[in-house]
BAFI-3210 file (N, C-alpha, C; in Angstrom, 3 decimals, decimal comma, padded with zeros to 6 digits):
// residues 297
n [1|2|3|4|5|6|7|8|9|10|11|12|13|14|15|16|17|18|19|20|21|22|23|24|25|26|27|28|29|30|31|32|33|34|35|36|37|38|39|40|41|42|43|44|45|46|47|48|49|50|51|52|53|54|55|56|57|58|59|60|61|62|63|64|65|66|67|68|69|70|71|72|73|74|75|76|77|78|79|80|81|82|83|84|85|86|87|88|89|90|91|92|93|94|95|96|97|98|99|100|101|102|103|104|105|106|107|108|109|110|111|112|113|114|115|116|117|118|119|120|121|122|123|124|125|126|127|128|129|130|131|132|133|134|135|136|137|138|139|140|141|142|143|144|145|146|147|148|149|150|151|152|153|154|155|156|157|158|159|160|161|162|163|164|165|166|167|168|169|170|171|172|173|174|175|176|177|178|179|180|181|182|183|184|185|186|187|188|189|190|191|192|193|194|195|196|197|198|199|200|201|202|203|204|205|206|207|208|209|210|211|212|213|214|215|216|217|218|219|220|221|222|223|224|225|226|227|228|229|230|231|232|233|234|235|236|237|238|239|240|241|242|243|244|245|246|247|248|249|250|251|252|253|254|255|256|257|258|259|260|261|262|263|264|265|266|267|268|269|270|271|272|273|274|275|276|277|278|279|280|281|282|283|284|285|286|287|288|289|290|291|292|293|294|295|296|297]
n.u [-006,250|-006,932|-008,463|-008,737|-011,111|-011,689|-014,547|-015,291|-013,463|-013,673|-016,223|-016,540|-014,868|-016,201|-018,758|-018,135|-017,702|-019,571|-021,796|-021,496|-022,760|-025,368|-025,508|-025,529|-023,805|-021,832|-018,933|-015,577|-013,850|-011,222|-011,175|-012,898|-012,660|-013,299|-013,269|-012,948|-015,263|-015,076|-014,063|-011,456|-010,028|-008,037|-005,262|-002,688|-000,702|-000,320|-001,677|-000,911|001,100|000,141|-001,087|-002,993|-006,423|-005,703|-003,906|-001,484|-001,251|-000,887|002,202|003,420|005,950|006,832|008,517|009,724|010,308|010,343|010,147|010,791|010,948|012,436|010,897|008,517|007,245|008,427|009,972|012,537|012,804|013,078|016,008|016,502|015,640|012,740|012,837|013,673|016,511|016,736|016,241|014,144|013,477|013,888|012,567|013,511|011,986|010,602|008,012|005,925|003,717|002,741|000,261|-002,955|-004,518|-002,709|000,024|003,542|006,020|008,947|011,022|013,674|014,517|015,641|014,916|013,742|013,769|012,616|014,520|016,925|018,178|015,987|014,130|011,743|008,926|005,936|002,828|-000,164|-003,232|-005,981|-009,181|-011,993|-013,011|-014,639|-017,221|-020,047|-020,720|-019,793|-020,186|-018,302|-014,631|-012,091|-009,447|-006,437|-003,581|-000,484|002,267|005,931|008,369|011,747|014,761|018,402|020,302|023,231|023,311|022,441|024,264|023,146|020,814|018,062|017,006|015,011|016,588|018,459|019,013|019,281|018,173|017,558|014,811|013,614|014,146|012,083|008,809|005,249|002,456|-000,914|-003,463|-007,059|-008,557|-010,679|-012,830|-014,598|-016,118|-017,571|-020,101|-018,885|-016,292|-015,004|-013,292|-013,861|-011,954|-011,630|-009,292|-009,255|-006,526|-003,911|-001,266|001,670|004,596|007,509|008,915|008,965|008,851|008,910|006,402|004,867|002,426|002,866|000,888|-001,506|-004,678|-005,467|-007,017|-007,210|-008,479|-009,021|-009,231|-010,068|-010,036|-010,661|-010,053|-009,536|-008,984|-006,181|-005,589|-005,587|-006,463|-005,515|-006,135|-004,972|-005,454|-004,529|-005,499|-004,107|-005,255|-004,395|-003,429|-004,513|-003,403|-000,913|002,402|003,530|000,743|000,423|002,584|003,154|001,561|-001,473|-000,748|-001,352|-001,843|-001,749|-002,096|-000,840|-001,741|-000,629|-001,190|000,692|001,274|003,001|003,601|003,285|002,953|003,366|003,144|003,115|002,179|003,221|002,577|003,963|007,277|008,699|008,295|007,583|004,659|005,608|006,768|005,996|003,319|003,007|005,072|004,918|005,463|005,280|003,937|001,228|-000,073|001,804|003,387|004,971|004,945|005,711|007,369|007,042|007,673|006,698|007,818|006,580|007,190|005,989|006,932]
n.v [-045,575|-045,587|-043,671|-042,625|-041,700|-039,943|-039,675|-038,445|-035,952|-035,044|-033,741|-032,277|-030,351|-029,262|-028,386|-026,447|-024,593|-024,254|-023,671|-020,945|-019,969|-019,105|-017,272|-014,186|-011,172|-008,520|-005,906|-005,479|-002,223|-002,372|-004,627|-003,977|-002,730|000,684|002,047|000,053|-001,565|-004,159|-006,769|-007,747|-011,380|-012,097|-010,915|-011,527|-013,237|-015,642|-018,102|-020,433|-022,244|-022,633|-020,791|-017,827|-016,406|-014,047|-011,315|-009,066|-005,128|-003,189|-002,791|-003,267|-004,618|-007,721|-008,684|-012,084|-014,039|-017,145|-019,569|-022,619|-025,057|-027,542|-030,663|-030,519|-032,022|-034,492|-037,055|-036,122|-033,772|-031,794|-030,921|-030,066|-027,619|-027,717|-027,987|-025,461|-025,337|-026,558|-026,774|-027,584|-026,541|-023,541|-020,558|-017,987|-015,466|-013,608|-011,601|-009,992|-007,183|-007,243|-006,138|-005,322|-007,727|-009,754|-011,732|-012,385|-014,761|-015,687|-017,762|-019,615|-022,107|-023,896|-026,451|-029,940|-033,276|-035,241|-033,493|-030,764|-027,145|-025,623|-024,438|-022,288|-021,323|-018,879|-018,095|-016,140|-015,381|-013,081|-013,599|-013,061|-011,175|-011,095|-008,979|-006,169|-007,017|-009,873|-013,175|-014,550|-014,683|-015,270|-017,168|-017,876|-020,401|-021,234|-023,227|-024,021|-026,313|-026,961|-028,486|-028,047|-029,677|-031,988|-034,775|-038,483|-041,186|-043,818|-045,429|-046,119|-044,249|-041,193|-038,976|-039,090|-038,031|-038,526|-037,726|-034,420|-033,658|-035,073|-033,229|-031,723|-030,497|-030,101|-027,820|-027,042|-025,029|-024,158|-021,432|-020,870|-018,401|-017,047|-014,488|-014,322|-013,616|-011,214|-011,548|-014,256|-016,043|-018,519|-020,781|-022,755|-025,009|-026,650|-028,621|-029,878|-032,051|-032,583|-034,547|-035,271|-037,490|-040,105|-042,340|-045,921|-046,812|-044,891|-042,193|-040,639|-038,198|-036,879|-035,505|-032,613|-031,341|-028,335|-027,073|-023,908|-021,696|-018,447|-016,317|-013,388|-012,209|-009,624|-006,508|-006,341|-008,781|-012,283|-015,630|-018,776|-021,744|-024,227|-026,820|-029,637|-032,133|-034,861|-037,230|-040,583|-043,535|-046,353|-048,631|-048,463|-047,711|-045,601|-044,591|-044,876|-043,842|-041,480|-038,434|-036,254|-032,659|-029,855|-027,375|-024,479|-021,041|-017,909|-014,657|-011,187|-008,143|-005,255|-001,732|-001,994|-004,770|-008,166|-010,446|-014,054|-016,465|-019,900|-023,478|-026,400|-029,966|-030,163|-030,285|-029,358|-026,309|-025,484|-026,084|-028,476|-030,238|-029,832|-030,866|-033,441|-034,940|-034,962|-036,008|-036,191|-036,808|-035,407|-036,619|-037,731|-036,001|-034,551|-031,969|-028,726|-025,523|-022,487|-019,306|-016,729|-013,711|-010,924|-008,268|-005,179|-003,222]
n.w [-003,366|000,532|002,105|005,404|007,754|010,497|012,153|014,394|014,953|012,859|012,562|014,823|013,755|011,577|012,620|014,111|012,360|010,417|012,418|012,670|010,798|011,430|013,343|014,806|014,727|016,052|015,969|017,400|017,491|016,519|015,198|012,862|009,738|008,909|006,400|004,520|004,938|006,181|007,837|010,019|010,573|012,002|013,906|012,932|010,233|010,308|012,604|014,217|013,979|011,181|008,591|008,702|007,493|007,023|004,887|004,594|004,909|001,886|000,336|002,892|004,997|006,590|009,131|010,820|013,253|014,763|017,188|018,706|021,216|023,543|024,999|027,863|029,812|030,260|031,751|031,749|031,872|033,375|033,633|031,525|032,020|031,708|028,921|027,656|027,295|025,155|021,657|018,972|016,746|014,513|013,087|010,449|008,966|006,192|005,064|002,426|000,991|-002,029|-003,034|-001,492|-001,369|-002,235|-000,564|-000,117|000,742|002,400|003,908|006,096|007,786|010,776|010,999|011,595|012,450|009,614|008,187|008,049|007,439|006,299|003,588|002,710|000,490|-000,307|-001,602|-000,917|-001,692|-000,882|-001,321|-000,611|001,653|004,967|005,679|004,691|002,646|002,172|003,680|004,875|005,408|002,890|001,540|-000,289|-000,398|-001,457|-001,179|-001,292|-000,079|000,655|000,994|002,053|002,868|003,380|001,372|002,583|002,180|002,568|001,044|001,814|003,866|004,151|003,666|001,557|-001,079|-004,103|-006,779|-007,222|-007,189|-004,747|-002,744|-002,354|-001,513|-001,412|-000,609|-000,622|-000,004|000,982|002,634|005,078|006,844|009,498|011,572|014,656|017,339|018,290|019,414|018,798|016,407|013,879|011,937|009,009|007,269|004,389|002,846|000,544|000,637|-000,842|-001,029|-002,776|-001,940|000,210|002,738|002,576|004,077|003,585|002,204|-000,633|-001,398|000,660|001,851|003,936|006,799|008,548|011,846|013,366|016,113|017,671|020,571|021,252|024,297|025,678|024,831|023,285|023,510|022,976|022,664|021,101|019,117|017,774|015,330|013,293|011,080|009,537|006,823|006,633|005,307|007,248|007,254|006,788|008,006|009,066|009,845|012,378|013,416|013,778|015,102|015,379|014,602|017,653|018,656|021,501|022,111|023,379|022,288|021,625|020,688|019,308|018,335|016,278|016,110|016,727|019,262|020,099|022,295|022,747|023,130|021,786|020,323|018,004|016,634|014,747|012,164|009,737|007,460|005,544|007,190|010,095|009,561|008,459|009,875|012,766|015,855|018,760|021,594|023,314|025,850|026,745|027,426|025,822|024,847|023,922|024,592|022,898|020,813|018,571|017,132|015,741|013,186|011,650|009,007]
ca.u [-005,990|-007,962|-008,247|-009,549|-011,956|-012,247|-015,552|-015,884|-012,770|-014,121|-017,504|-016,444|-014,203|-017,036|-019,802|-017,513|-017,622|-021,138|-022,838|-021,404|-023,814|-026,391|-025,017|-025,375|-022,550|-020,989|-017,406|-014,841|-013,519|-009,985|-011,729|-013,635|-012,121|-014,290|-012,751|-013,154|-016,470|-015,013|-013,211|-010,072|-010,617|-006,915|-004,462|-001,351|-001,088|-000,050|-002,553|000,233|001,877|-000,389|-001,649|-004,569|-006,979|-005,344|-002,863|-001,090|-001,848|-000,197|003,448|003,849|006,843|006,886|010,025|009,342|011,150|009,840|010,998|010,282|011,886|012,170|009,407|008,244|006,795|008,703|010,970|013,966|012,646|013,692|017,285|016,834|014,571|011,667|012,753|014,423|017,914|016,768|015,643|013,726|013,396|014,056|012,518|013,542|011,653|010,176|006,336|005,767|002,242|002,847|-001,018|-003,946|-004,760|-001,417|001,029|004,552|006,767|010,176|011,723|014,667|014,297|016,668|014,642|013,732|013,664|013,757|014,880|017,569|018,256|014,939|013,849|010,161|008,145|004,586|001,968|-000,872|-004,106|-006,925|-010,179|-012,856|-013,037|-015,895|-018,175|-021,177|-021,056|-019,365|-020,217|-017,034|-013,267|-011,364|-008,166|-005,875|-002,277|000,539|003,445|007,233|009,445|013,062|016,153|019,345|021,353|023,959|022,569|023,169|024,953|022,028|019,373|016,825|016,595|014,634|017,614|018,987|018,404|019,804|017,569|017,029|013,243|013,283|014,410|010,822|007,414|004,449|001,621|-001,716|-004,842|-008,051|-008,421|-011,845|-012,885|-015,950|-015,829|-018,867|-020,011|-017,908|-014,973|-014,698|-012,829|-013,489|-011,418|-011,261|-008,234|-008,753|-005,406|-003,131|000,208|002,602|005,733|008,041|009,991|008,525|009,102|008,149|005,345|004,005|002,017|003,198|-000,240|-002,498|-005,511|-005,184|-007,977|-007,048|-009,209|-008,771|-010,127|-009,445|-011,039|-010,088|-010,821|-009,694|-008,441|-005,543|-005,113|-006,076|-006,162|-005,385|-006,245|-004,905|-005,703|-004,578|-005,405|-003,515|-005,509|-003,282|-003,980|-004,372|-002,655|000,621|003,271|003,214|-000,491|000,585|004,136|003,037|000,520|-001,512|-000,191|-002,383|-001,427|-002,621|-001,212|-001,280|-001,073|-000,769|-001,181|000,695|001,076|003,579|004,554|002,244|003,991|002,864|003,419|002,449|002,448|002,598|003,260|004,676|008,724|008,940|007,390|006,630|003,880|005,934|007,398|005,080|001,910|003,704|006,268|004,982|006,054|005,251|002,105|000,603|-000,692|002,943|004,221|005,828|004,710|006,906|006,858|007,374|007,268|006,551|007,728|006,126|007,650|005,835|007,425]
ca.v [-045,303|-045,788|-042,310|-043,246|-040,346|-039,585|-038,793|-037,475|-035,352|-034,063|-033,478|-031,431|-028,679|-028,745|-027,831|-025,209|-023,484|-023,824|-022,935|-019,530|-019,067|-018,749|-016,483|-012,811|-010,601|-006,973|-006,117|-004,099|-001,340|-003,067|-005,826|-003,463|-001,706|001,273|002,476|-001,221|-002,157|-005,331|-007,609|-008,766|-012,090|-012,621|-009,864|-012,023|-013,875|-016,990|-018,427|-020,768|-022,676|-022,355|-019,710|-017,705|-016,076|-012,931|-010,969|-007,492|-003,998|-002,760|-002,046|-003,594|-005,769|-008,364|-009,856|-012,619|-015,156|-018,131|-020,550|-023,960|-025,316|-029,050|-031,415|-029,795|-032,557|-035,695|-037,160|-035,520|-032,272|-030,656|-031,381|-029,272|-026,453|-027,942|-027,725|-024,430|-025,678|-027,438|-025,876|-028,427|-025,637|-021,776|-019,946|-016,355|-015,155|-012,300|-011,387|-008,797|-007,359|-006,120|-005,523|-005,250|-008,886|-010,694|-011,650|-013,224|-014,836|-016,568|-018,092|-020,499|-023,176|-024,705|-027,602|-031,031|-034,533|-035,569|-032,586|-029,789|-026,636|-026,098|-023,148|-022,338|-019,783|-019,041|-017,085|-016,407|-014,266|-012,923|-013,632|-012,172|-010,089|-010,533|-007,649|-005,824|-008,011|-011,663|-013,637|-015,293|-014,155|-016,560|-017,242|-019,260|-020,283|-022,094|-023,254|-024,797|-026,251|-027,641|-028,971|-027,986|-030,392|-032,837|-035,880|-039,576|-042,504|-044,697|-045,298|-046,373|-043,091|-039,702|-037,646|-039,836|-036,948|-039,021|-037,043|-033,459|-033,736|-035,152|-032,516|-030,990|-031,072|-028,849|-027,368|-025,847|-024,742|-022,836|-020,878|-019,942|-017,978|-016,230|-013,736|-014,429|-013,149|-010,017|-011,653|-015,123|-016,094|-019,997|-020,528|-024,028|-024,841|-027,829|-028,813|-031,042|-031,829|-033,437|-034,975|-036,112|-038,517|-040,525|-043,808|-047,134|-047,029|-043,815|-041,890|-038,945|-037,020|-036,577|-034,671|-032,058|-030,718|-027,604|-025,794|-022,999|-021,016|-017,251|-015,742|-011,947|-011,782|-008,438|-005,503|-006,542|-010,211|-013,422|-016,945|-019,286|-022,963|-024,639|-028,634|-030,185|-033,747|-035,626|-038,659|-041,423|-044,779|-047,123|-050,092|-047,823|-047,812|-043,942|-043,992|-044,993|-043,476|-039,692|-037,728|-034,776|-031,259|-029,248|-025,937|-023,308|-019,678|-016,521|-013,484|-009,918|-007,252|-003,708|-000,810|-002,621|-005,890|-009,208|-011,448|-015,355|-017,541|-021,008|-024,525|-027,357|-031,021|-030,379|-030,012|-028,237|-025,041|-025,363|-027,309|-029,501|-030,501|-030,084|-031,404|-035,043|-035,711|-034,596|-037,621|-036,263|-037,141|-034,451|-037,241|-038,562|-035,033|-034,480|-030,780|-027,711|-023,990|-021,518|-018,015|-015,835|-012,376|-010,430|-006,700|-004,792|-002,093]
ca.w [-001,861|001,190|002,934|006,915|008,366|011,995|012,075|015,455|014,730|011,525|012,323|015,583|013,341|010,756|012,781|014,937|011,593|010,064|013,221|012,898|009,695|012,353|014,614|014,643|015,745|016,170|015,958|018,375|016,545|016,270|014,085|011,709|008,669|008,492|004,936|003,395|005,376|006,005|009,297|010,240|011,318|012,947|014,072|012,394|008,874|011,190|013,753|015,708|013,134|010,170|007,894|008,944|006,564|006,761|004,404|004,825|003,760|000,360|000,835|004,091|005,113|007,834|009,704|011,611|014,064|015,439|017,988|019,347|022,109|024,092|025,803|028,777|030,604|030,323|032,962|031,797|031,142|034,546|033,571|030,609|032,436|031,123|027,715|027,381|026,859|023,565|020,738|018,187|015,151|014,610|011,519|010,420|007,290|005,202|004,192|001,776|000,467|-003,175|-002,924|-000,412|-001,624|-002,472|000,225|-000,769|001,908|002,131|004,984|006,647|009,265|011,186|010,669|012,589|012,049|009,013|007,192|008,438|006,509|005,467|002,985|002,287|-000,072|-000,450|-002,210|-000,548|-002,249|-000,251|-002,492|-000,079|003,200|005,649|005,692|004,722|001,212|002,269|005,523|005,617|004,445|001,736|001,032|-001,242|-000,120|-002,094|-000,481|-001,504|001,014|000,045|002,199|001,185|003,731|002,807|001,122|003,018|000,903|002,789|000,049|002,506|004,376|003,292|003,563|000,540|-002,338|-005,208|-007,205|-006,610|-006,786|-003,211|-001,988|-002,314|-000,917|-001,845|000,490|-001,319|001,057|000,993|003,927|005,071|008,333|009,884|012,774|015,263|018,624|018,528|020,137|018,309|015,075|013,640|010,751|008,496|006,258|003,648|002,193|-000,026|000,755|-001,916|-000,996|-003,878|-001,536|001,495|003,271|001,969|004,250|003,720|001,025|-001,061|-001,274|001,543|002,478|005,365|007,190|009,412|012,469|014,011|016,962|017,987|021,133|021,830|025,539|026,542|024,071|022,218|023,793|022,292|023,105|019,646|019,035|015,920|015,101|012,039|011,165|008,153|006,485|006,038|005,122|008,749|006,806|006,637|009,352|009,198|010,660|014,112|014,167|013,600|015,665|014,843|015,571|018,098|019,520|022,315|022,333|023,892|021,288|022,012|019,596|019,837|017,155|015,160|016,662|017,328|019,991|020,402|023,617|022,024|023,536|021,004|020,268|017,023|016,778|013,259|012,148|008,401|007,163|005,019|008,243|010,926|009,688|008,288|010,839|014,331|016,364|019,711|022,067|024,241|026,803|027,252|028,538|024,937|024,091|023,989|024,548|021,489|020,674|017,299|016,912|014,292|013,141|010,551|008,536]
c.u [-006,845|-007,734|-009,356|-009,938|-012,263|-013,494|-016,097|-015,052|-013,089|-015,432|-017,303|-016,007|-015,390|-018,178|-019,220|-017,821|-018,927|-022,116|-022,722|-022,364|-025,175|-026,634|-025,051|-024,599|-022,433|-019,767|-016,939|-014,580|-012,330|-010,161|-012,341|-012,601|-013,261|-014,306|-013,079|-014,538|-016,280|-014,239|-012,093|-010,389|-009,417|-006,064|-002,997|-001,907|-000,848|-000,957|-001,433|001,038|001,796|-001,043|-002,849|-005,178|-006,271|-004,128|-002,355|-001,443|-000,609|000,972|003,855|004,834|006,724|007,921|009,430|010,276|010,274|010,301|010,256|011,311|011,622|010,883|009,658|007,943|007,236|009,617|012,173|013,744|013,124|015,215|017,718|016,156|013,397|011,617|013,667|015,611|017,930|016,101|015,318|013,953|013,335|013,987|012,745|012,826|010,935|008,773|006,263|004,530|002,285|001,242|-001,707|-004,395|-003,524|-000,439|002,018|005,513|007,961|010,843|012,927|014,678|015,660|016,319|014,591|013,748|012,299|015,081|015,653|017,696|017,386|014,520|012,166|009,840|006,978|004,030|000,636|-002,406|-005,749|-008,344|-011,465|-012,586|-014,738|-016,389|-019,530|-021,566|-020,749|-019,699|-019,200|-015,659|-012,739|-009,822|-007,390|-004,475|-001,550|001,704|004,559|007,990|010,358|014,073|017,126|020,786|021,854|023,139|023,102|023,424|024,019|020,763|018,124|016,223|015,900|015,484|018,544|018,844|019,340|019,243|016,834|015,943|013,024|013,302|013,097|009,390|006,331|003,142|000,108|-003,047|-005,563|-008,518|-009,940|-012,552|-013,978|-015,648|-017,584|-019,192|-019,583|-016,620|-014,466|-014,611|-012,844|-013,073|-011,321|-010,189|-008,186|-007,614|-005,053|-001,774|000,925|003,930|006,703|008,852|009,238|009,099|008,335|006,651|004,370|003,388|002,735|002,206|-001,263|-003,409|-005,403|-006,196|-007,193|-008,527|-008,330|-009,634|-009,290|-010,560|-010,119|-010,782|-010,423|-008,341|-007,579|-004,733|-005,937|-005,934|-006,551|-005,514|-006,314|-005,087|-005,501|-004,673|-005,079|-004,231|-004,520|-004,068|-003,711|-003,489|-001,475|001,032|003,008|001,970|-000,391|001,800|003,906|001,469|-000,024|-001,309|-001,421|-001,251|-002,338|-001,636|-001,849|-001,009|-001,523|-000,219|-000,611|000,494|001,656|004,130|003,212|003,289|002,760|003,683|002,798|002,998|001,848|003,199|004,002|006,056|009,021|007,784|006,751|005,850|004,303|006,554|006,468|003,686|002,144|004,358|006,157|004,777|005,537|003,695|001,834|000,336|000,831|004,073|005,258|005,164|005,672|006,178|007,455|007,145|007,318|006,667|007,681|006,323|007,214|006,630|006,626]
c.v [-045,162|-044,535|-042,768|-041,726|-040,721|-038,846|-037,890|-036,475|-034,261|-033,360|-031,975|-029,969|-028,399|-028,186|-026,604|-024,168|-023,178|-023,496|-021,498|-018,924|-018,637|-017,745|-015,017|-011,724|-009,341|-007,178|-005,198|-003,537|-001,964|-003,836|-005,151|-002,168|-000,950|001,834|001,229|-001,720|-003,346|-005,749|-008,164|-009,535|-012,590|-011,172|-010,266|-012,920|-014,976|-017,007|-019,143|-021,638|-022,622|-020,965|-019,294|-016,890|-014,723|-012,465|-009,593|-006,236|-003,872|-002,190|-002,325|-004,840|-006,548|-009,048|-010,389|-013,915|-015,951|-019,411|-021,521|-024,703|-027,027|-029,503|-030,691|-030,700|-034,113|-036,024|-036,420|-034,263|-030,964|-030,619|-030,243|-028,046|-026,340|-027,399|-026,742|-024,349|-026,086|-026,432|-027,054|-027,649|-024,079|-021,453|-018,440|-016,278|-013,264|-012,519|-010,242|-008,770|-006,354|-005,313|-005,824|-007,094|-009,946|-010,493|-012,481|-013,791|-015,709|-016,852|-019,352|-020,737|-023,779|-026,160|-029,002|-032,331|-034,832|-034,600|-031,310|-028,739|-026,555|-024,784|-023,579|-020,936|-020,111|-017,877|-016,982|-015,146|-014,752|-012,952|-012,768|-012,011|-010,127|-009,141|-007,701|-006,611|-009,322|-011,844|-014,392|-014,569|-015,632|-016,386|-018,316|-019,200|-021,692|-022,155|-024,333|-024,983|-027,377|-027,577|-028,941|-028,549|-031,774|-034,211|-037,229|-040,429|-043,487|-044,591|-045,800|-045,246|-041,847|-039,016|-038,202|-038,515|-037,600|-038,472|-035,658|-033,243|-034,282|-034,282|-031,460|-031,472|-029,677|-029,044|-026,745|-026,077|-023,558|-022,656|-020,079|-019,197|-017,246|-015,586|-013,820|-014,074|-011,858|-010,483|-013,432|-015,304|-017,851|-019,804|-022,480|-023,895|-026,289|-027,737|-030,008|-030,803|-032,999|-033,574|-035,791|-037,059|-038,877|-041,928|-044,837|-047,490|-045,818|-043,454|-040,563|-037,618|-037,074|-035,249|-034,108|-031,537|-029,834|-027,039|-025,508|-022,151|-019,487|-016,737|-014,325|-011,891|-010,449|-007,600|-006,236|-008,387|-011,395|-014,782|-017,738|-020,885|-023,594|-026,292|-028,751|-031,666|-034,104|-036,841|-039,507|-042,885|-045,577|-048,324|-049,958|-047,710|-045,985|-043,270|-043,773|-044,301|-042,204|-039,326|-036,367|-033,673|-030,776|-028,294|-025,151|-022,382|-018,764|-015,477|-012,230|-009,053|-005,725|-002,824|-001,495|-004,193|-006,896|-010,240|-012,779|-015,734|-018,877|-022,489|-025,834|-028,802|-031,071|-029,845|-029,143|-027,200|-025,195|-026,583|-028,401|-030,226|-031,122|-031,224|-033,187|-035,683|-035,201|-035,947|-037,653|-036,168|-036,112|-035,224|-037,463|-036,864|-034,231|-033,190|-029,581|-026,380|-023,354|-019,912|-017,503|-014,503|-011,991|-008,692|-006,231|-003,424|-001,519]
c.w [-000,729|002,034|004,545|007,348|009,974|011,929|013,261|015,524|013,930|011,817|013,657|014,540|012,113|011,427|013,735|013,958|011,067|011,137|013,321|011,870|010,570|013,255|014,259|015,598|015,549|016,480|017,040|017,069|015,902|014,924|012,485|010,895|008,107|007,114|003,877|003,817|005,525|007,715|009,275|011,426|012,493|012,666|012,907|010,931|009,214|012,245|014,685|014,375|011,733|009,921|008,724|007,574|006,022|006,015|005,037|004,203|002,868|000,899|002,471|004,481|006,399|008,314|010,796|012,253|015,097|015,996|018,630|019,971|022,417|024,962|026,856|030,409|030,403|031,296|032,960|031,553|032,648|034,174|032,565|030,733|031,533|029,295|026,564|026,656|025,524|022,770|019,055|016,832|015,455|013,169|011,723|008,863|007,341|004,735|003,509|001,093|-000,692|-003,497|-001,887|-000,240|-001,315|-001,278|-000,220|000,428|001,361|003,587|005,127|007,760|009,608|010,708|011,916|011,897|010,796|008,177|008,073|007,244|005,510|004,978|002,634|001,657|-000,529|-001,061|-001,679|-001,207|-001,630|-001,444|-001,744|001,426|003,932|006,071|005,627|003,367|001,373|003,676|005,737|004,826|004,082|001,481|000,522|-001,118|-000,834|-001,719|-001,337|-000,564|000,305|001,253|001,337|002,091|002,631|002,308|001,478|001,753|001,421|001,778|000,655|003,240|003,440|002,951|002,337|-000,828|-003,649|-006,523|-006,651|-006,324|-005,523|-002,382|-001,699|-001,998|-001,325|-000,864|-000,425|-000,530|000,961|002,509|004,029|006,690|008,399|011,519|013,713|016,575|019,383|019,001|019,385|016,952|014,775|012,320|010,350|007,434|005,520|002,637|001,153|000,159|-000,160|-001,354|-001,508|-003,288|-000,307|001,571|002,404|002,848|004,692|002,421|000,640|-001,197|-000,220|001,934|003,706|005,605|008,680|010,396|013,523|014,922|017,439|019,297|021,718|023,129|026,262|025,615|022,982|022,561|023,413|022,585|021,563|020,337|017,851|016,232|013,754|012,196|009,185|007,828|005,851|006,006|006,441|008,451|006,988|007,909|010,034|009,813|012,072|014,541|014,327|014,235|014,773|015,674|016,061|019,032|019,984|022,022|022,856|022,817|021,875|021,095|020,189|018,310|015,905|015,091|016,846|017,945|020,229|021,306|023,201|023,275|022,358|021,073|019,023|017,141|015,863|013,310|010,749|007,947|006,218|005,886|009,273|010,949|009,423|009,565|012,253|014,954|017,958|020,310|023,293|025,634|027,227|027,546|027,209|024,119|024,634|023,909|023,250|021,637|019,334|017,552|015,806|014,182|011,766|010,173|007,433]
res [m|i|i|p|i|n|i|f|r|v|s|i|l|i|c|m|f|t|a|s|q|f|v|s|f|s|q|d|d|d|d|w|d|e|e|k|k|s|i|h|s|f|y|d|t|r|v|i|n|g|h|s|v|e|t|l|e|k|g|t|l|d|f|r|i|t|h|r|f|g|n|i|a|v|p|s|s|g|r|t|l|f|g|l|d|n|s|t|d|i|r|i|a|f|e|y|a|p|t|d|q|l|l|l|g|f|g|r|s|k|g|y|v|p|f|t|e|y|w|d|g|f|a|k|y|k|i|l|r|q|g|e|k|f|p|v|s|l|s|a|v|s|s|v|f|a|t|s|m|a|s|s|d|d|t|t|l|l|t|n|f|s|n|p|a|r|r|f|s|y|y|t|q|l|i|v|a|r|n|l|f|d|k|i|t|v|q|l|a|p|g|l|l|h|r|n|f|v|n|y|d|d|e|n|t|n|f|v|l|g|g|m|l|r|y|n|f|y|k|k|l|s|v|l|v|e|y|y|h|m|f|r|n|p|d|l|g|a|f|s|r|y|k|q|p|l|g|i|a|l|e|i|k|t|y|a|h|v|f|q|l|s|f|t|n|s|e|a|i|g|e|g|q|f|i|p|y|t|a|s|n|w|l|d|g|e|f|r|f|g|f|t|i|s|r|e|f]
***
């Protein structure tokens, strides 16, 4: 299998992270855990679509609602109130932390093309937390995705589930993050995506590299940037048919809530869909507003 590498994009992601190794920094009180002598890299367990390096405190239950609307800047957007009349995807989920290091999650999404009735589950383990002993935070996440939609009779479609295994896909990633400059967090997330059933011009298994940036500009307000690059064979049709997911967001932290207002070109939410099947192009006005509400108990 040939793996195409966009040297320019990947170099930017890697340089953003490695440059932090040479920067000294101090932290706001909100980011520093005095008891554990460690740093919180993010306020939430997610960045925009993808996972952050963070887990929850032991015994915490997180209830989450995520919503994605329609295109904002295409010619017909005015008739849909710039996408607010449309809903490309909705996810409702619960996450629970049996320990400080382990986070378990389960969710159900409306889903977008090609799959609807989309279910997901994951386990995340916090390996290292940046602090006096470690220069970075490190977590590992393994996720499984499945659709319960009715099977198509057309054997050429992805939604023909003649074999139940065709309904499943899997994503495993290693997440490494570092705080620097007092207000900035940089995160890299290399991962492996495997889909049991794909189109004839696509690949079952792909390497993925995610790059995330958080800038805490005022107390509990942060700006987030998230980009995923999926490495595909350029000789296959899927290489030109799909785009790389890119999102920006405003994050608002309160005592028990995290609110996020985002703009992304990805129509779907789960990694099994938004990474391989994003078809919208920012430059064509094909980006959408979305939000996430997280409530901890």
